[in-house]
N, C-alpha and C positions, 0 to 999 in steps of 0.2 A: 416577282418572286423572289420566296425564301426555304432554302431546303439546309440537308445535313451530307457533309463530303463522310462516310468513311473510312477512317484511317486504320490502313496496315498498322493491330498491337497493338494501338491504339482506341484513345475516344475522338465519337463523333464531332468533324468541328461547323458549327454554324457557315452559311455562308448566305448572299446576298447577290442575284444577277446581276449591279452595276461591278459586283467583281471579278465575273467574268469576261478574258475578253479576248472578243473574239466581234469579228464585224458579222452586222443583219440581228437577227434573231439571235438573245441570250437564254440557250435554256442548254441544261449537262441532260443528260439520259442516263437510267438505273446501268450500272456497270461500269460506266466510263470513264477509261482510266483521266485522270488530271495529276496537271504539277498546283502546286501551291504554297505563298510564303502562311506565317499562322499571326493572325495579331491581335493586340488586348483588347476589344473590345466593351462597348458601358456592359456589356452583360456575359464575358469571360473571350475566349479564347475565336477569335474567325478569319474566315479565308481571303485573300489579299490578291491578286496579281494570277485567278483561277487561271489555265491554259491545260487545255484538253492535248492528252498525250499521244501522238500519232503508232 
């Protein structure tokens, strides 16, 4: 699937499940803190190399 990451003080960023770096089922929870890089996708900015912050 896909969704959006809310950025503190910025615009939400699109994220596709394939950009999540974790083993097993790749999913993020509401309110979960993550680190990521922003790349330019076909339709605008998108998250890459998404990692959950412990």
